[in-house]
C-alpha positions, 0 to 999 in steps of 0.5 A: 728847280726849289734846290736851284732857288735855294742855292741860289738866294741863301747859302749860308746853310742847310737850315736857311735852304730848308726854310726857303724851300718850306715858305716856298712850297707853303706860298705856292699851295697857301691856298688849300693844304694838300689834302684838300687840293681837289685837282692835281693842276693846282699844286704849285709846282706842278711836278712829280714830288707834290703830285705824290705828296698830295696823293698820299696826304689825300690817302691817308684821310681817306679821299680817295678821287682827285681830278687831274685835270681832264681825268680823275684819279682813284686810289683803291682803298682796299677796304670797304666804303659804302658810303661812296657808293650809297644811292642816296648819294648818287641821287645827290650828284644827279641832283646837284646845279653844280658838280664843281662844287661837290667832291671829285668822284666817278659820279662827277664824271658820269653825271658829267656825261649823262648832262653831256647828253642831256644838253646835245653838246656836239658831240652828243656821244660820251665815252669814258675810259678806265685804265689802270693796272691789275688790282687798281679797281678797272672793274669795280669801277666800270660796275659803278659807273653801270649801276649809277646809269642804271639808276638815273638813267632809267626814269620811266614816265609811264607805269607800264615802263618801269618793268621795261627799264627795271628788265634792261636795267636788270639785264645790263647789270646781271652781264657783269658777273657773267664777264667777269667769271668767263674773263676773268681770273686770279693773278699775281696782283689782283684776285678779279683780274680782268683777262680780256678788254671791253668796250660797253656801250650805254643806249639812250633815247631821245629821252634819255633813258637807257633804252639797252647795252652793247658789250665789245671785247678785245684781246681774251686772253685764252692762253691762260684755259691750258698755261697758268703762271705759277701761283696764279689760278684760271678763268674763274668760272672753272672753280666756280664749277667744282665748288658750287655743283650739286651731287647730281651735276657732279654726277653728270659732269663727272667732277668728283670731290677731290678730283686733281686736274692739271689746268686748276691749280690753287684750288683752295682758295676762295676767290670770285666764287659766286656759282649761284650768282653767275648761274642766276644772273644767266638766267636773266640773260636770257640762257636758260638751265639746260643750255647752261648744264651744256655749257658746264658739261663742255667746261668739265671736258676742257678739264679733264682734256688737260690731265691727258698725257702722252710720252713719245713712241719708240717708233717715230712712225707710230703716234705717242703713247698715253701716260698712266690714268690718262686713258680714264681722262680721254674716255670722259672728256670725251664723253662731256664733248660730245665725241668719240674717244678714237676720233679725240686720240687720233686728231689730237695724236696725227697731223695731217698733210695736203699737198701737191695739186690734187691735195693729197692728204698725209698723215704723219704721228706727232711728236710729244710736245706737238701733241700737247700743243694740239691738245691746248690748242682744242681747248683754248678753241672751245673756250674762245668760240664759246666765250664769243658765244657768250658775248653775243648772247648778252648783247642779243639779250640788251641790245636795243633796236637801231631805231629805239636810241640815238646816243650812247655813253660808252665804258671802256674798261682795257689792260694797264700797262703790263711789263713783267721779266718775260713778255711777249705776244699778249704784252706787246698788243696790250702795251701797243693799245695803251700807245694808241690810247695814251695819243688820244689822250695826249691829244685830249689834254692839250685841247683843254690846255688850250681852251684853258689859255684861250679862256686866259686870254693868252697868245698861245698857238701849241706846246712842245712835248715829246710824242709818242708816234715814234713808238708807234711808228716801230709797232705799226708803222709802213712799209716795215715795223715790228708787226708787219715783220711778223705778219711776213714771218707767219706768210712765209712756209718755213719753221720759225727761229726766234735768233732770226726774227730778232735778227730781222727786226734788229737789221730792219729797225735798227733807225728807230730810236725806240728800238733798244737792245739788251746784249746781255740777254741769253735769250733772244728778245727786242726792247721797246722804248715805251712811253711808260718805260722800256720793255723786252720782249722775248722772240720765242713763241712770237710767230707761232702766237700770232699765227695762232694756228688752228690745225683743220682736223681740230676743227672738223672734229669740233664740227661733228661733236654730238653737243648741241652747244659745240655743234652751234659753236662750230657749224658745218660750213663746207663750201667756204672750206673748199675755197679756203684751201685753193691751190697758191693757199701760201700767197694770201694774206693770213689774218694773224692776231695782229692784224684782228687786234690792229683792225679793232683798235683802229675801229674803237679809236674811230669810236672815241674820236667820235665822242667826247672822251672822259678819264678815269685813272686807277691806281693801286697804292700797294701790291700787297692789298693793304689799306692806308698804305702808300708806296710811292715808287709803286705809285710812281711807276703807275702813274707814269704807265697811265701817261699822268707823268706825261700829261705833267710834263706837257704841263711843265711844258708850258705854264705850271706855275699858275698863282693867282693875281692877288697871290702873286702881288702880295709876294712879289710886290716888294720887288720895286724896291729893285726899281726905284724909278719905276712907275707907282703901277704895282703899288697903285694896283694893289691899292685899286683892289681893295678888300674885293681880292678882284682886279677891274677890268681896267687894271688889266694892262696895269698889271702888264704894265707892272709884270713888264717893269718887274721883267726890266727890274731883274738882270738874269731875265733881261740877258736871256729876254731873246728866248722866243717864248714870253716866260710869263703871261698875265691871264683874266685871273692868273698869272702864268710863268715857268720854273725858271721865271719862278726861280729868278723872281724867288731868288730877287726876293731873297736878295729883298727879303736880305736886305729888308732883313739887315734894316731890320735887325740894325734897327732893332740893334739901335732901339734895344740900345736906346731902350736899355739906356732909358732904362739905366737911367731910370732905374738910377732915378728910381733907386735915388727916389727909393732912397730919399724915401726911406729916409724920411720914412726913418726921420719921421719915425725918429720924431714919432719916437722923441715925441711919445718919449717927451710926452711919456716924461712929461707926465711921469715928472708931472706925477712924481711932482704931485708924488713929492709934493705931497709928501713935503705937505705931509712932513711940513704938518708934522712935528720937527721933532718928530724927523729921523735923528739920523736926519736931523743930528746927521746932515749930509757932508756937501760932496755927497749932497751935491752929488745927490742933486746931479744924479737927480737933476741929470739922469735924463740925460743917459736917456738923451744920450741912450737915443742920441744919433749914432757916430757922435763921439769925444768932443760932439758928446760933450757939447751935447752934455753941455748943451743938455745941462745948459752949461757955459764953455767957461771954466767949471770952476765958476759955475754954480749949479742950482739943486733942489737940495738947496731949497726948504724942506725934505727931497722924498726917496721915491723922487730919485729913478728906481734902478735904470732905465734902457731904450734897445732900438733894432738896427733898420734893414733898410740900406742907408735907413741909419745916416741922416740926411745932409747931417750937423755935427752941432745940430741938436735940433729936437734934443731938448725937446726931451729934457726936463723943464727949464731951472735956473741955473745954479752956480757952484 
């Protein structure tokens, strides 16, 4: 949808589309960053991409729990996080007044269920469904939930009850290691995979204290005892007894160190091999040491039974021969199981057939393959009976009397959805159970959706979605389904054929849309399209596994055992046996595996429907078990398998886009530009909010009116207004819309923003042009002002320099005049005859006398000319000279010059200037500094101020 919005609004380039996409995502998730979103329903839009990004952001921030509406998503951290499961944290969640304000946690779900029981909210009984694929953390989650209830609900009221409460709590907690040792195994996906489903019922009294518990198991994978896939292991208990047994126990159970067992692959891996923990837990559950030794001795006998190997006999009338070293295994296995060696071999190698009205008995040797099958069947039936007996012992130890409890909290730990390259009856039952639970979950989720719509005041009756009822009809429907065909094949007294079963299924169920075909498969198979994806099931072995045949001679053999435990597990019932085999036995309906599993599943669903369900979806971030590694492809497949993708699709079918009133008005208020005549309800509504951000009750109708005006303002929406469902609804606190409505609003908003951008650009360009023009004019004025200021400064410096020169010259003249007067006074006092003869006897010629007078008179002229303005040349210079000398401009012959030589007395030689006077002027670096403002070539103002004092003109 975001891509469509981008292409619709901006087609300029990839950068523009990417920026719009980021802006839209920022708006839809602006309230909080992704890693701070505690609920996946708060991400906008509710799509797989945003859900994955939110989960990845929270996982990288070491936040492993996230709400998804009525579901809690739990990511496996693959590292110890002890601070998440401390007793202090349990008490904090238990004492919290508002759980919604705390971070999502499995303790939140546990405390909410406990409070529902205390508040007696109908229905009072609660249930928690923990699902996920192998390795996602279901077992750990169930263990933590039980520990939480054992701590919270075991609050005694007297000093005597603490011992009772502690005993019940300890027994409930000790049931976990026993169940895990006998029911869990190491698989390719998980080192501690539960190979059975269980429903634990925690029983509470009227004071909401835990008084007991009950365990119900489903579909134990008993085939793992005799058949393990490559790189997988058997149940944990076999490895525990081989590694944890003492020397005396090894001798008693015939388990020497280094012994090899064909049913014990990969013994070098040390995983969940806590034998002492298992034995201590069994003691707390009331299983004494003697009974434990019997249990472990029987298990050791099964291991030796697996080492028995057969070879085909040359004569078909003779039983199969034992392989080398098999005789020792037969002897040891018979001894540990309390059986006779010859009877054990005879039962395994020879089949007993009863036929005819007289029930005549025929004995037929079995081929090697059938001998192996009967041997495996013997081990599977013993282990299955032993597991069921352990569950009954646990229940008798921890279950309270019916009158002692009034409510319960159920913990359902089931298989996750499974799809392997080769799938058989086990995967069909597991996926069938997940289909039923998914249907229950979807119905509950829709109720939660309806409640939210009702709280928001939306008139919405039902959300259309794709139901998985079609797939359930294919598996369990009536009259014809996969299960009914399998049961019918089991009732027919004929050898089963994989190809014939495939043909029957494809022919009878060809009209089902959930049945697929794989024409390229070499093996007979059929495909079922589940809600989490298609799965291919091989038809080979389906009928035999569904029959789960236990030859009666095997049961009779075990009933003859001398072992006290096997005697309890296989009691003798002669009367029932005679009634089980009447004539016409083939017509009686057989109790198949599918039938038993279907009946137990229906009972479980009845219990779940009578409770308030809560869901925890465990997710494995990666298949390698590495911390801080989030692989989106693997997480996506798990989200699809656990039903969260379907939940997202259901949410998308309704109103996946949910925006608060304030955010909606802030983002789309600009759309009123599309209708200039629209009433100003949008503006008034925004103003009515003020700073509170909340809508007054009286403004709800105004908001509805504004929203309708916005819809009418969008032409594309009015063309599709004939749709039955309104694409936009206004709730009490949120605006609900579809993705198409969001796309339309974003497209129109992009147009408005583009128009506003053009207006802003034109106004900015106009502003920039005017600003540049003003700056240019201001620069011209500043330059003119600076030039005038610099010129004034230069003239002021010239005037100051002229004043200094004038004052210096006046001082010098006065000094020279004083010196001259002193010398003249001294000469007048001397006799005239003392004057040197050269002066008296030889007076100067008239020409020289005038020259000397001109030098004395005119030498300051050089000073004036040296300081004259630059550029004064030619005639202007002559005018300056004339002005300085105060000469008439007429004929120079008529001019007279008055000199000091005409005066009486002798001039001192010191009155003459000694040498030349030079003024060094440096050109100013400032521009236009040497240009006088409005210079006049005839202006000589200021030059006469530096001349000597005036003398009257002397005509020459």
